[in-house]
N, C-alpha and C positions, 0 to 999 in steps of 0.2 A: 416346115421341114428344116432339118439341120443343114447348115451350109457345108458341112463335112460329110462326104459320102462314106458309107461303110467300107472299111478296108483301107481308107486313107489314114496314114499315121502322121500325126502332128507331134512335134517334139514337146516335151514338158521340161521347162527350165526350172531350176530351183536355187535357193540360197542356203542350202543346208550347211555347206562347208563354211561359209562366212558366218552364219549364225552360231555354229559350233565354236569357231575361233573367237568370236566376241565373248563367248561365255567360258572360254578356256576348257571346253568339253572335248574329250577324246571320242573317236568313233565307237570305241567299246562302251563308253558311258552312255552315249545316245542309243546305241543298239540295245543295251540293257533296259533303258527306260521305255523303249517302244517294242521290246520283245522280238528282236530280229538278230541275226548274226552281224558282227562288225563288217563282214564282207558285203552284206546287203547295203549298209550305209555307204560304203565306198562306191559301190555300183550306182547308187542313187546320185551321189555327188558328181560322179563322172558322166552321168546321163546314159549309162549302159543299161539301166533298169528303171522303169517307171513304177511309182508306188500305187498300190491299190488305194481306193478312196479311204478305206479304214486306216491304212498305214499313214496316208497323208494327214488325216485328222489327228492321229496320235502324235505325229511329229510336230504339228502345229500346236498341240496342247503342251508339249514339252517346252516350246519356245514362247508360249502364251501370245501367239500371233494368229491373225486370220489367214486362211488358206492363200488368199491373193498376195499376201506379203512374203510367202515362202515359195509358192509355185506359180508358174505362168506359162502360157502358150507362146509368149514372145520373150526374147532374151532380156534379162534385167540390165539396166545401166548400172554402173558402179554406184555403191551406196554413197560414196563421197560426192559424186555428182548430184545425186538426189538431195542429199543434205544441204549442199551449197545452194541449189536452186530453190529449195523450200525456205531458205533464210534461217534455218535452224542452227547453222554453224556460227556461233558467236563466241567471242572470248569468254571463258569462264562458264560457258553453258554446260550443264550436266545432261541435257537432253539432246544428244547427237545421234540417236538411233531411230529405227522404225518404231512407231507407237505400238504398244502392246494391245491385245484385244480389249483389255479393261480400259486403257486410255482412250481407245477409239470409241468405245461405248459411251464413256463419260462425255467425250467431245460431241458425239451425235445427240445425246440427250440434252446437253446444254444448248446446242444450236437449235433444237426444236422447241425450246421454251420461249 
């Protein structure tokens, strides 16, 4: 049985705004790519609206990231904190962001060999 009772609403946190900013993408551009209104993107970023499962997957596809890198039931810590803790922030490093789905898949297949 689920630990969440029917009717209990848990927040869904997201990194949509941060991911858009990293890619210099406007709300209108993201909205066009996922086939929603720009106001919907704004509502998602503010937490005023939660995405359907289909919309969440479309957003993740645009950013080429797994769902858990974009959406969470718990609040995300700042990316700078995560990068620093993971040891990825080094001088001259070009890999200072969350791994893409393809990078994660490569890493998992390498680890299993």
